[in-house]
N, C-alpha and C positions, 0 to 999 in steps of 0.2 A: 028253342029254350034250350039247346044244347050251347049257342052260340054263345048267350048269355051268360050260364055257368061255366064254360070255356074263359070267357073274358073275368069272370069272379075269381077261380082259379089262378089264369095269367097273374091277375094282378096281386093274390097274396103268395103267390111264389117268388115274386121278387125277393121278398124276404125271409125266406123260408128258414135262412139257419140264425136269424139273428140273435135268440137269445140262447144258444146252444154253446155247450163248453164253458171254460174258466179261463182267464188267465194269469198266468203265472208272476209276471212281474209287471206293473202299473206302472212302473216310471220310466221306462224306457219306451218312449212313442205310444201312447197310445193309452196309456190311460186309464181314466177314473172310471171308463163305465166298464172296462175290464174287472174291476172288483166286484163290483154290482152284480156282475154274470157269476160269477164266482159264488158269493156270497147267494144270491137267489138259489144257486144249485144246492147249496150245502143246507141250506135251510130246508129243502123239499117245496120250495114252491116255483110255479111254473109262471114265465109271467103272461100277461094280460092276451097277447095275441096266440099265443098257444091254447087259451082257453077260448078265444074267439073262434081261432078254427076247427075246436072240437066241438062247438056248439055249432058251427055251420054245417060240419057235417052230418049230426045225428040231424037235421032236418032234411037231408035229401032223402029222396026216395032210393030203396036198393037198387032197382033196374037202373036208373040213372046211377048211380054209384057203378054197378058196373060198367056201364057205358063208360063212366068217366075214366074209369081203372084202363079199359082198353084202349079208350084213343090216348093214355097217359103211357100207357106200354109201346104202343106206336110211333110214339115221337121219341122215345128212348131209342130206338132202334136207329134214328137217325142221327139227330144232331146228339152229342157227345162229349162230354168235359171229364177228365180222370186226372188223376195226380202221378207223376211218375215217381219213380226211385229218387231224381234229384228233387224232389219237392216241388217241381214245377208243375201249375194247373195248365192241362192242353186241353183245347178244343178244336175239334173238328168236323167237319160241315161233310154231309151226305150230297148223293144227287137228286135223293127227296128233296132237300129244303133248299133247292134252289128256284126260285121261281121268275115268272116275267114280271117286266118293267120295275125291276129291285134293281138298284144302282150300283149297291153297294151293301156288304153284309159286315156284322160285327158282335161283340161280346159287350156284355155288362153284368163286371164283377162286383157283386153287393157282400159285406161284412167286414170290412175296415169301417175306419171311422169315414173315412172319403170314399165313394164310389167310382169305380174305372172303366171306362170305357174305351175300348180296343178292337178297333177295323181291321178285318182281314183284306190284308196283302195280293193274296191268292186264294181262292176258296179251294183249291186241290190242296192247299199244304196245312197243317194243323198250325194253330196260334199258343205262342209260350206266352204266360204268366209267372213272374217269381213273386211268389207270395207274400209278402212281406210279416205274416204270422204265421205260428207252425202249431198245428194242433186245432185250427181253428175252423168252422165249418163255413163255405163262400155258397153264393149262390150265384149260378151261370146262367146269364139267360140269354137269347139269341135275339139280334136287333136285326131292322131290317128297312134300309132307306129308299124310298121314293119319293124323288124330285130332293129337294133341299129338307124335310124332317125326316123323323127317324121315327119308326115305331115305337108300339108297347113292346116289352118280349113275349117274344112269340111261342117260345120253349125255357123251359129251366130245367137246369140240372144242379143239383148238390154236391159238392165235393168236401170232403174236409183230408184237411193237409196233415202230414206227420209231425208229430212233436219232437223237439230237439231232446236228445239225450242229458240225463242230469252230468254238471258238469264235476261236482265233489258232493259228499255225504258225509257225517258223522254220526256216533252214537253217544249219548251220555247219560249217566245215571239220573234216575227219577230219584230227585234227591228224598220226598216224601216215603218211597219206597223201593230201595235200591235191588230187593230181592228178585222183586218180579218187575218192576217197571225199567221202562228207559225210554230216552226222548231222543225221536230221529229227527235231523235235521238234515236238509236236502237244500243244495244252490242250484236251481233250474235255472237255462240261461233266458237273455232279455225275450220279450216278444216272442214268449211262450203259452201255449194254452192248451190244460188239461183240466178232466175234470177227477181223476183220482191216480194214485200209487201203485202200483203193484209192488209189495215187498216181498223178495223169496231168501229163503235161507235155511242151513242145513241143522237141522235138530238129531243130534245122534248119528245114524246110517240114513234117515229121510230127510227127503228135502219137502219142503213145504214151503206156501206162499200164502197172502193173504191180500185182497185190495183194500184200501185205506182212502177215506176221501176229505179227510178231517184234519188236511193239511191248511194252518193258518199261519201265513208267510215264513212257508219253509219248514213249520215244525208241528211234531203232533206227539203225542203219549198212549206209549202203548205199555199196558200192566196186565199182560198176562203169560208172560213167560215162567220158565221154571229156576227156584233159587238156585244158583250153585251153576247152572249147566253152561258150558260152551256152546255158543250158537255161530256158524262158520259160513262163509260165502255168503254174506248178506249183501242183497244189490238192489236198486229200485230203479223200476221202470215207469213211463210216465204214461199214461191214458188218455187219449181223446175221445170224446162218445157227442152222437147227435143223433137226432131222430127226426127223420123227417117222412110225412107221411106213414108212420107205426113202422117205418121201417130203420132198422138202428144202422148207425155209421159207426165203427170202432177202428181205431188206428193208435199203435204203441210206438213207444221209442226206442230205439237202441238201447243198448246196457255198453258204456264204456271206463266207467268208474272204476278203479278197484274194488274187489271185493271187500267186505269188512268183516272183522272177528268182534265177539263181546260174550263176557262170561258176567254173568249176572253174581250178587254177592250172595253167597250160601247164608242161611239162620245160623244163629249161635247156638253152643250146646245149651241142654235144659239141664235147669238143677244144680247149678255146682255147688258144691259143698266143699269143706276142708276139715282137717283136725289138725292140732296141735297136739302132739304125742312128747310128753317129759320122760327119757328113758332112764333107767335106774341106773343112782347115782354110784352104785356099787359094781358093774362094770368094769371090767379091767380096762387101764389107763390106752388109752388110742384105739381100743377097739369097741365097737358098736354091736348093739343087741344083737342076736342072731335072727332075730325076724327081717334083718338087711339082708340082701344077698349081697355076698364077696367074693373076692377072690384073692388067695395068699393071707386069708385074716381079716383082710380091711379091704372093704371096697366105697370108691366116692361115689358122692353125691349123685354127679351125673351119672355115672353107671346106672345107678339105681333106679333112676327116670324111666330107663328103655325097658325096665323087665316088666312084661304084664302080669296082671295081677293075681291070674292062676298060675303062673311059673313063680312068683314070689311065694303063693302060699304052700306051692308046693316045698321050695326050696327050707320054708317056716317050717314044715311039718320035719323034714328029714333033717335039718339041723337040729329040730327040740329031740329027736331019737338021739342024735348022738352025743347031745351037750349032758355033759356030766355036773355041771351045775346045780346047788341045789335049789335055786330060786332064778326062774325066768321071768321077762314082764307078760302081761298079758294087753291083748288088744282087743277094746271095745267099739262096736263100729255104732256109732248113732243112726237111727233113722233120718233121711232127707227129709227136712222138715221145710216149710217156707220162711222161717224165723228164725235167727241164729241162737242156738243154745248153749250155754255154758256148763258144761259136764267136768268131775272129777272122779275116778276111778282109781280103786285101791288096786296093788298088786293081787296076781293069781297064787294063790296057793297049790303048788303041785298037788302036796300030800290029799288036799283035802278036795280040790279041784272046784273051789266056790269061787264063785266073783262076788265081789261085792262092790256097789254102784254106790256114790255119793250124791245126795241130793244136789240139785242145778243151785248153785251159787250165785251171788253178784258180780258186778263188774270190780267190788272192789272186797280182796280178798278179807278175813275176818282174821283179827290180830291173834285171836283166842287159838286157830287153826294151824297147824305144820305148814312152814314154809313150802313154795315148792322146792327148796335143794332136799327138805328132812324126806320128800315124799317118794317113792319106789318109779312112779309113771302117773302122768296125767295126760288127759286128751280132754282137747278142745274143740267142738265140733261146729260147723254153721256153715250157712247157706249163703249166698252172693247178696250184697243189698240190690235194692231197686233204687239208688240214686248215684249220682256222680257228683262230685263238689264241683262249684263253678269258679272260676277266675275274672268275674266281673269285677269292674271298677268298685272299690271301696271294702273287697271282702278281705278277710285277716288271713295272711299270711301263716305258713306253717311254724309252730314254736321249734327253737331252737333243739338241737340235738342235744342227750345227754353230756354233763363236761366229760372232757376226756383222760381224764384221771380215773375214770370206771373202766373196767376189765371191758376188753375188746374182743375176750372169746364166749361163746355160751356154753353153758354144759349141756348135754347130747339131747338135742332137739330133733324130731322129725316131723315134715309138714306132710300130710295126705292130702291129696285132691283125687275128689270122684265129681262123676257127669253123667248125663244121658246123651244120646245121641241129638241132634236137631231135629227140628219140628221136619218133618215129612212134608209134601216131597223136596227134599235139598240134595244134591247132587254133591258131594264132597269124598276125599280122599283120605283125609288124616286129620289130626288138633295139634294147634301149636300150643304151647304152656310159657308164658314169660311170667320169671320173677324181678322184680325189682327192689332194691332195698338202698333207700335216702334217695332214690329218686336216679339210680344206676341202674343198669341191668346187669343183674347177676346170673341168673340164668337163663336161657333158652332152651327150648325140646319141642320136637315133632315127635309124635304118635301115630300108630297107623288107625284108621278108621272103627277099630275090632276093639283098641283100648280104651277106658271108660274109666281109669285111674290111673294115679302118680306121686309118689314118693321123694320127697328131697331131704336130706339134713341142711338145717339151718347152724351155721356156726358161727355168727357174728349179730349184736344187736342192733335195733333201726329197726325204720317205719319200711315194712314188707308192702309192696302193691302184684298181685299177684292177678292174671287174668289167662283167660282159657278162648282161644279161637278156634273155627272149623277153616279147616281149608281146602279148598277146591282146587286142582291145579290139571286135572289128566286133559288132553285136547290139545287142539293146535291155539288156545286162549289162554291170556296172560293168567294167573294165579289169582284167585281173589280169596280174601280172609272175611271172614264176618265182620260185620261192624257196630254190633249190638253190645249193650254193656253187659261185659261179662269179669267184672274186675271186682274183687276186694281187698280190703286194707286192714292191718293190722300192726301193733307195736309191740316189740320184743324187746325190754329192759336187759341190760349187763347181767341182773340178777336171774332173769328167765321170767319174769312176771310178762304175762299176756295183759296188753290193754288193749280192747276191740274199737274198731273202726262205728262210730257214732252214725246212727242214718234218722236218729228226730231231730228237726230242727225246732230251735226256740220257739215256743208259742206264746200269743196273746204280750206282744213289747209295749208297753207304752213307754212315753216319755212325759213327765212333768215339770216343768221349767222352777225353781226356787226363784231366780232371780235372773235378770239379761244377760249373765256368764255362767250358768250354773242351772243345771238339771240333772234329775234322777230319772234310772232306767230300772223298770222292773220287767219282771216276765212271770208265766206261769211254772211250775214246777213240771220237770222232765220226768215220763216213767225209764228213761235211762239212766242209770248210773253213770256219773261222772263228777270228775274231781277239781273243776273249775268253769270259770267261763269269760268270754272276749266279749269285750263292746268295743266295737269299729264306729268311729265319728269321721267322717267324711262332708267337707266344706263344699257344698257343690254352688257357692256364690261364684266361683270364677266360670264354669259353664255357662253362666250367663253372657248375651251378647253385648258387650259394652265399650263401645270404640273410644269414648272418651276418659273412659276412669282406667286409672293404674291402680289396679287394687296392690295390696299388702300382701306377703308372702304368709301373714298370719292368718289371712282370711281364705284360702287354698289349701289349708292345713289338712292332714288325715294322720290320725292317731287311732291307735290299738290300747284300751285299758282294761283291766283287772277289775276294775273298782266299779260300782252302779252309781258312782256319782260323775257327771262330766264337769270339768271346769275349764277358766279360761276361752268358753266361748265367746264370739264377736257378737256384739247387737246388732243388728240390722242382717244379720247373715243368713242363710238355710242351708241345715245340716242333715246329712243321710246318716240312720242309725241303724246299723244293724247287730245283733247278737249271735255268738257261738257257743256252743260247749264244747268244753276240753275235756280230754281223758288223756292226761301225759301228752303229746307230742301231737297228739290227734286232734281234729276238730270236728266238727258236725257241719251240717249242711246251716248257712244261713238262714235268718230267721225272713220274716217276710220284713223288706226295708220300710222303717218310719221317716217320715220326714218333717222336719220341726222346722219352724219359722220364728224368729226373734224380733221382737219389734225393736225398732233400732231406737238411740236415745235420740233427743230434741237436739237443734241447734242451740247455740251459747251466743251470749252478747248481741241479741237482735237489736239492733240500731236503726232507730231512723233520722236520715239529714236532711233537710228543707232545703230544696233546690228554688222552688217557686213557688206561687199559692196553688198550681195545679200539679205539679210534681217534685218527687220525693226520690232519695237514694233508698233502698233498704241493704244493710250488710249483716252479716252473722258469722261466725265461727263453727265449723262440725267439730265433734269432739275426735279426737283422734285415733281413737279405736272405734271404729262402726263401718259396717260395709250399707252402702242402700246405692238405690237406683237411680233416684232424681230429685231434686227439691219441689216442695207444690207451692207457690206461695200464691194466697188465699186473701180476700178482702173482705172483710162485715162493716156496711154504710147504710146508712138509709137512701133509699132511692126515691127520688122525687118522682120520678115519671111513674112507678109500678106502686109506690107508695109501701112498701116493703122494705123490712131489712134481713138479710140473708147473706151467707158464706157463699163467696163466689170464687173459684178459681181464676187467677187473673194470670199466670206465667208457671210454663213447667222449664226447669233447668237440669240437665243433663248434669249425674254426679262426677267430679273432678276429684283429682288430685288434690286441688290447692285448698288450704284451710281455711283462706278467706275467702267468702262470696259475695256480690254483692249484685243488687238489679235495682234498674230504673224504672220506677211506676209512674206512669203519666194520666193525662185525662181526669185528675183528680177534682173536685167540686171546691171552690176554695172557702176556708171559714168552715170546714164541713168535719166532722166525727169520724176517724177511720180506725179501724182493728186490723193490724196486719200479724198472718199467721204462715209460719215456715213450716213446713211438714216435711221428714224424712219418709222416702216412699221406699217397700223393698220389692224383691219378685214374687212373691209368694201370691197363693191363689186363692180366693182376691189376696191383692198386695197386703201389707202391714204400712200404717205409717204412724208418726209420731213426732209431734205430740202437741195438743191442744194447749196445753200450756205456753207454747214457744209463742207467745201471741204481744204484741204493744202497740200503744194505743197511742192516736196522735191528732191531733185537731190542725190539719194545714193552715198557711196563713191567708188571710183575706187580702184579695186582687186590691191593688190601689185605685178609689175612686177616680174619674176623672171630673173637674170644676168644669161646668158646660155654661153656664152663664152668670156675671157678677154685675148687679146694679147697686146703686147709693143715691139713697133719697132721703132728705131730711135728718142727717145723722146717722143711719141705719143701714147698714150693707146687707144685701138680698142676696145671696151664693144660693145658685142651685149645681149640683149634682150626679153625673152617671156611674151605675155599677157594674162592670162584667158586660161581655158582647151578647149576651142571652139572659132572658128573665129569667130569674131565678126566687122563687118563693123562698125568701129569707127568714119566712118562720122557722123551719126547721133546719136550719145554719146556726152557728155557734159564735154568731155575731151579736154583738153584746150593743155597743152603738156607735153613732160617729161621734167625731170629736172637731170643731171646726175652729181654728188658732188662727188669728190674726198677731203679728208680731209687729208694731211699730218702729220705727227708728227714731222719734224725741219725743212721744208721748210722754205725758208723766207714769201713767199705766202701761208698758211699754208690749205688755201681752194681754189678748181679752180671747177669750173662747166661750163656747158654748158645746152641750152634748146634747146630741139629738139620738131618739130611740131611733132602732135599725130598719123599723118600714119605712122612715120618713125620709127623704133626701133631699133635703132643702132645709135652708135655717135663714134666721136673721139674728143681723151682731149690730150692736151700739159701735160705732166707732168714733172717735172726735176728728173732725173735716182737716185737712191741711197736711196730712203726714202719708208716709207712704211705707205700705202695709206687708209684708210677706204672709199670704194670705195660704193655707193648707185646708185638706180636708184627712183625716184618718181613719179608717176601718179599724175597728178593736176589737179583739176577742180576748178570751182571761188568761191566752198563752201569747200571744202574737198580735202586732198590729200593722199597717200599710198605710203609707201616706202619700197624697198624690204629690202632682207633680207642683210644685211651689209657683204659685202667683204672684207677681209683684205688680202693685196695683197703688197709683197715687191718686189721692185723692185732693181735689181742689182746697183752697182756704177757703172757710166761709168769712162774709161781709161780717165788719162791727157790727153789735148790737147797742139799741140804745145809746145812739148819740147824741150828746149833749152841748149845748153852747154855755158856759159861765164866766165871770168875770170883764165882760166886755169893756173898754177902756177905747181913748179916743185913736189909739196906735195899734192895740192890741186883743185878743180874745182868747180866752180856752175852752177848747174841746174835750170833752170826755168821754169814752164809751166801755163797752161790755166787752172784753174777751173772749172769744167763739175759736175753739181746736188751738191746733197747733199752729204759733204765728211765728215766723222770724223777724218779722220786721211789719212798721206801720208806714204808707206814705202820705200826705197830709195836706192838699192842695185848695187854697182861698182865692179864687177869682173875682173881682170885681165885677158886679152884674151888668155893669155898661163899659164894659171894657171893649178894646176893637180886636180883632185878632191879630193885628202884631203884638199888642199887650199882653193876649191870652199866651201868645208863644214864648214869652219872655218870661213866664213866670216858672219857677222852679219849683218841685215839690218839697216838701219838709220831711225826712225819715225819722222814724222814732222806734225803740222797742218798744215802750211805754204805753199805757192807754191812757193818757192822760198829756196832752200836748198844747203850748200855749203858742200862737202864733202871732208874731208881733211886725211892727213896719207896716202897720194897715194903715188907712187915710181915714183921717177923722170924718164923721158922719157921711159914712158909704157904706153901700149893703154887697155882701158878698157871698156867692154862692161856694163853698165849703164840701172838700168829698174826702172821706178815710178809706183806704185802699190796704189790706191785707195781703203779705205775702209769705210766700211758704216754698222754699224750693225754688225759688227766683218765680212762682208761677203767683197772676196778683189773683185777687177775687174780685168777683162784682164791688164796686166803690158803693159806701154811703152817704148821702148827700144832706147837708143841714143849711139854711140860711140863716147870716149872720150879719149885725151893722155894729159900726164902730160910734161912739161918741163924739159929738162934733165939740172942737175947739176955735176959738180966735186965732186969726191968722196974724204972724210975725211976717213984716216984710223981708227980713234977712232968707225966710225961710222959700220968696218968690223963687229964687235963681235955684235954690236947690231943687224944687218940685218941678222944674223946665229938665233940669237933669235926669230928674227921676221918672219922668214923663221919658225922659227918649231910652233910657235905660230898660223902662218897662214893655216900650216896643221892640227894643232887639231880643230881650229875653222871649217875649210873644212868638216872633220869628224861630226862635230855635225851638220854643215847644211846638211848634206847628208843624217845624221839619220831622220831628221826633214822633211825634202823634200818628204820621203819616206812616212813618215804618213801622210802628207797633201796632196801626190796622192793619199792614199787610202781614205783619208777623201772627196777629191772632186770628185773621184769615187761613192762614195754612196750618193753624192749631186744631180750626173747628173742620178742615177738611180730614185731618187726620187722626183727629179722634180727641174729643176732649180727657179720657181716660186712658193714660198709657202704661204699658206693661213691662218692665224693666226687671235688672238684677242689680242686688246692691255693690255687686262689684261693679258697676257702671258708674259710680257717682265719681265725680272729681274731687279733687283735693280740697278745694274754697267751698266745697259742699252744694256747687250748683248740678242739677240736673238737667243735660238738654234733653230734647225731643227726640222718643222712636217712632217709628212705623209700625200704624197698628196692624194686624193681619188681613184687615179687608183691603187696605191700603197697597199691601205688598202682592195681594193676589193681580190689581189694576197694573202694576208696572213689570218690566223685565230686571231682575237680579243681575246686574253688570259691573265691574269695577276695572276697568282696563288701565294699565298702570304702563308707563314706559320703563326698561329695564335700566336706562341710564339713571333713574330718578327711583330704583327699587327701595337703595338701601334707606334713602330720605322717607323713604313713603313708611318703609318696614320700620322705622324709629319711631314715625308720629303715630303708627298703629299701637305703637306697644306703650306707648306712654299712657299715665295713670293704671297701672294694672294691667295692660292691653285690653280698653276699654272699649276702642274703636273695633278690635275683631270681635267683641262679646255683640256688640251693636250687629257686624255683619251675619256672627254664626246664630244669632236669635234670627237672624231673616230668612236664614236656611230652615228653619223648624217648620217652617208652614210650609215648605215644597211638598207636594205628594199628597196633600191633607185628601183633598178630594177624588185619590185614585182607586180603585174599589183592586181587590184581593179576595173574590169570593171562592176561587179553587181551593185557596191554601186553606179558608175556611169549613171546606167541607168536613165533617167528623170523620170521613176515611182517610181523608190526607192529614190532618192534626198530629197524629203519634209520629208522620214524617218530617215536622217543623222540631229543629232544635231550642228554639226560644219561640215563645209565643206571641211576642211583641214584634219580629220581625219576619214578614211576610210579605212574598213577592207579588208583585201589579200583575195584573191579569193581562194587561197588553202587552206587555215584554217580557214575561215566563218563559223558562226551555219547557218545550214541551214535549214529550218524551215517543217513540214508537213505539208501539205495541199492537203485537198479533191479536189481544182479545182487547174487545171494547168495554172493559168493565170501568166501571166509574173511579175516577183517580188514577187508574195503570199509566196517564200520562205526566202524572204529575211532581215534578223534584223542585226544591227551594233553590232556586237559580233563576237568574234574568240574565238578557243581553245588555250591555252596557256598550255604547258606543263611543269612538277612539278618534286617534288622531286621523286616521287612514278613511278609516269606512266603520258604519254605523254598528257592526252585528264584530266588532275587533275582542272583546270581551266577554266572559260569562261570568259573574260574580255569583257564587253559591255558598253555603255554609259547609263547615265541617262534617263530613258524611257521618250517619249516625250507623250503629249494626245493622239497624233493619231496613236503610235508605243503601248502603255502600253498593250491593249490586244496580240499584239505577244509577248509580256514581257512574258504575266503569260503563253500564249500557249509554249513557250520554256522553262519556269519552268516545266510546267506537261511533255513536250516531252522528258527532259533530265533528269526527274526523280530528279531534283535536291533538294537536301535537307535543304542547307544554302543557302541564299543570303546575301552578304556583301555590306552595303552602306556606303561610305566613304565620304557623303557630306549631306548636307540640301539642302531641297527641295528650300531655295530662300538664297544667301548669300550676301550680300551687295547691296540689292535690286535688286538685278539681278535672274532671275528664273533660278538653276541650274537642277531641275530635277521635274520632275512632280509628285506629289502626290499620285502614282499609287496603293493605298491599300487602305480598307476603314476606314472612319472616326469614326465609330462607329462598336459596335457588328455584326448588321446587315449585311446578306451575301449581295455581291453586284457582279454581272456580269460583268464579263468584256469579251465579245465578247462571246463566248461558255464557258468559267469558270470560275466559283464562286468563290468568297475567303470570307474565313470569318475568321474576328478578335477572335483569341480565347484567349489571354494573351496579355497584355503589361507589362515591367519593366522598371525602367528608373533608372539610376544611374547620377552621374555630369555627366560624359561626352561618354557615351554611351547607347543605349537603344535596348534592346531584346523584339522582339515582336514574336508571335507563329498563323501561319495561317492556315488554314484547305482550302486545293483546292479540288473542285469539275469538274467532267465532267464526263457527263451521270452514270453510277455507278461505276465511280472509284472516289477514293479520296486519298489525299496526305497531310502528315502533313510538312510545311516550317518553319525553323526557320529565322528570322531575325534581323540580328546583325548592327545595326546602330551605327557608331562611329560619333558624332556630333561636337569633337573640331578640327576639320582636316583642315586647310585654304587652299583655292583653289590656285594654280601655286606655295602651300610653303609646310612647313612643321611643324610639332608642332616644341612648344619649348623644349630646353634639358632638362628643368622640363619634359616635358610630355613623355620622351623617356618610361621610366619606364610606362604609361599608355600605351602608344601603345603597347609592345611589351606585357602588359598583354590583352590586347586585344586580340593580335594575337595569345597568347597562348589559351585562350578560344575558338576560333575558331577553333583551331586546336584540341583541345579535342572534339568536337565535330564533327569534318569532319573523325576523326579517325573512327569513327562508321560507314562511307558506301566511297564507290569506286565511287561513283558517281561524278560529277563535280560540285565544287563551282562556284557558281554564284559573280561574285564580279563588282562592278560599283561604279563610282563616278559623274562628270560630262559630260567628254569624255570620261571617260573610259579608260587611260591610264597613267596620272601624276599618283594620289596617288592610283590608281586601280594597276600601274606596282611597286608600292614603298612596297605595303601589299602583293603582291604577292611574291617581292624579301624577304620579310622579314620571310613571312611564311616559303619558300625554305629556306634561309638560318639556321633558329631556327634547321628544320628537318636537315639539313647538321652538324651543327656544333656538335650536339647529337653522330655523329658516327664517326666526321673525324678532323682532327685536320689543316687543311689548308681551304681558302677558295680562291675560283677566282669568284670575283664580277664582273669584266668587262665580261669574259664569258659570265655569269648568265645574264647580262643585254643583254649584244649581242644576244644570243638565245633567250629571250622575245622580244625583237625588229626585229627578224624575223620572226613571227608569229604574233603581231600584230604593226602596227606605232607606231613611239615615245613612247614606253613603258617605264616608268621613264622620265619625261617627264623632268624635268629642271635640270639642274646642282645641283639645291641646295639640289633636290630629292636624288640626285645621292649618295653626300657626305654625308647628313642624313645615307642611308644604311650603310656605312661605320661607323660613330657614333654608330651605334644599333649594330653594328657586334662586336665593342670592348666592349659596357657592356656587350653582350651577353657571350663572351669568358671571361671577370671577372666574371662572376658569374658563370660559370661553371667551372673555378678553384676555386673559394671560395665552390662550392661544394664539389670537388673534393678533397681540404683540410679537410674539415670537414668528411668527408668520409674515409681520411686514418685517423685523430685523434680518431675517432670511432674504427677502424678498430687496432689501437694501442691500445688502451685502453681495448678492449675484448682481445688481446691477451695477454697480461699483467695479466690481470682477472684470 
């Protein structure tokens, strides 16, 4: 049983001191655990291991405990561990510790974060260990090794290292009570552990000490010293403690720092009072009354102050006996009161020795009473007020002094001060008296501790500030004065009139706004007399944080006024109003401040400018004199999703100094009624805003419908269309109706229209056949309309109706029919019923513009099959057939020869007709394959009115668009394409419109990505769009309106993108950095024709600007008449990249440069290509939408490279390829023609260079 207990005790002894002590510095080596130990110690809680140890001990039998204690004592006489003077742990072995079969001995030292194991080299010599921590309890255990394993600690000893001394210390006043409290601050060494601090000091002749444990971060507060006492030789000694089996271990540090001295602040004097004594005006000039001690007939005020009160009274009595005058002054000492009292005393009559006291008067002298100059003497008694005026911001300043023209000397006036000793126990030696006039020190005196009154003469008018303090200076400590409020203030006018300081602050101050710039101030009547009031108005608007708003000086005004009406206030500003009472130049304490917030005035000229059916620009002007924090734009509309209408906040804009502000509102519903409201919001709590009247209503324009299908049957055109990308219930919109209009070219009524209700998207329109119509569908609201893209439809001519044969003769017949629709002419052909093929071929049709035709030259008594065909725009109708017969006639012999020749002629004509029919059949077959109805443009008409066939969209998708041209033939090709108002160019460009119709752009249609698109109809294809790399996997985080465009060298040579928006410029620079693009080509200006085309997405000056996580710095900028070249440096984390920015500024939107500017644009393309040849990374090109000018520039750059190495070009094929990667590349036909013009100039220059090279070569050969 003894072994079991011993083993249990040995196991616990390995961690005897783990919870003892507290560390002084956790930052240096070790740690957080030390702080936990210290706090546990300070809070009086003992860790769980000690509690467990205590519980174990209580369970042991007392006899067993005795045996256990005996064994422990015996073990301590053998293996020992101590701490020497150098702070080293010394472990020694005794012969009794040595055992057989033990190969090695070692000690295990615990207490630090890591347990240390040290082996004895020689068992007869002590083992030394330099402890890392000072003042820490260590557990030293003896280990034995038998074989390869160490045993558990056989014996354990607890030792306590000595803490290092305090390096430095300082003593500070305890601000809340410097008379009795101090702050001790020590700087203990690192890796030092202590539990308490012994503070020793000398108080008088006694040496005292106290133990303090509440040192948190080296500081503690002591609040029990005596006021004004000098405490000397203050030292700090660290104490470390530990308890091991109810045995206390204690060690002290040395004292090496310089002893400190400190004196506490003494208490101020009590019940300080004063009297103002007006001396007799009949005293001899230059001579003071006899109550003042003097030498040689007059004494200076300075000397008067040093005379104790009892001595002055004795001198007064002696002088009164020696005085031969008939009249002397009497002094009435008013009792010390807690409030200031104004009293007036009459002169003392010596004969009747009666003193007559006047009633207490007000601050203002009664006009009916004698003036102070007429009185013999006046006493004013008062005690110290309980306040001190503050100089906080917004407080009023002292009023100006009296005018200099007033007298500068006062009539004889005496100031008497009285006080009581400070509150005991206070150690003090003397009192200091300070007298200040108009802020300048005029008198300073020191009297001993037994003197409690003071006299001096006041000779000049002004504001007097008098203070009496207690002084403690004995001993080795520095002198200290009392710091309490022991001052009072009064004003003496040049005439000697006294105005006392005002102690009561104005009460119940209220402010009532009269209008946006005027307010009325009111307050409760004061119990103190005063001769005026001062209103301080301070604008606190400038104190508000607003980085983007430059406030005018008027918003930051500070004004003092004596009127109770405040004017010139700024709407929207916040003001702090404080009221003071004035008594001459004296000012009362300030009233409690009143904060007023003025509602701002509303914005002016709120205007809506439509951009598209889903976007508008709101512009407004702010008033010139207003202060506010931000604009809040709100919208009010019927929400078709929630089926409710309410005001919602759309955007907030920080206030700026700009008078005009605008914002772009997007994601609106087409043909929808909106109310927009712009409010100006201030800093109030809650914030004020204005105004609900700043509202404008607007109906957005409808979207353009899209004609989806057209069908013509039996003289009626059937039209269907779609509206919008998503289905919207038009019953809540402001759409009124649809208007379907077809405008013919030749018909008698050229315009045909029909109105359709808004919920129906189909219409039928009767149209005459045979004409070409411009078909449109228009969405109409009460204020605006939007028309679909015109569809040009050509209707085939109708065959003639009601065909009759009349007036048949032996050689002729007359055909008559009814006209149907628009017909240019008719072709009539009559063929014999029994004619051979050769005869049929020889027949020629007869052309007529009339519906009555006479066919002559027929054979008598013959049958003929006649057909009548309508022609419109060279397009035939289906023929109408009729059979006719001629009348018989007798044969004339002379006609036989003629008949033979006629037969021969008919055979020849038949062969010719047959040949023409074969050609016509092939032509009609081609027409059927390409579609009977063709869509063309009016501009494609030839001058003679003929209309060639065009390809339908279905046919275009089946074949590849290509049109290669040899450069030697390019000039002739260009002239041929330019004929008839560039009709053939129009055909080619119409073919290009079908490219990409089947490609998806789902990412651009996501609701979160729609605001990132500058134009709702220019969206990037999904398969070729540029994807941003984002740390977040949020929806839309990888989206930017940009596509890869193939180039001459590789498939991703260009990135075509839109001009950045304010909300996408961060993504733009992220794309530049991620794609490592060295060149940005900008083909627009930020604003064109007063419309924003692109955001100013680069810095305005050389200062770096952060765009999201990318910093952009403008390194250089050079400007020429037609372009600007800038150089930027991009930075992200530790990466940097230089980017060249080339901005062509002379290219009009949706247009092309002039013919004279072709040289300029080609030179600009050449400059870009020179820079691009140095890199393989993509070039970023943008204009406004990123398709028109961008596509034209990329086409010119590709063609310039192509022409250097080839003798042909395929502009149609190249543009078709670009459009298959981004929508509407080369946006207009004018831009498409411009590319051909540039190619012609490129080829001419190449030929000139070749000729020049050949000439140089010939000259070199001849030489």
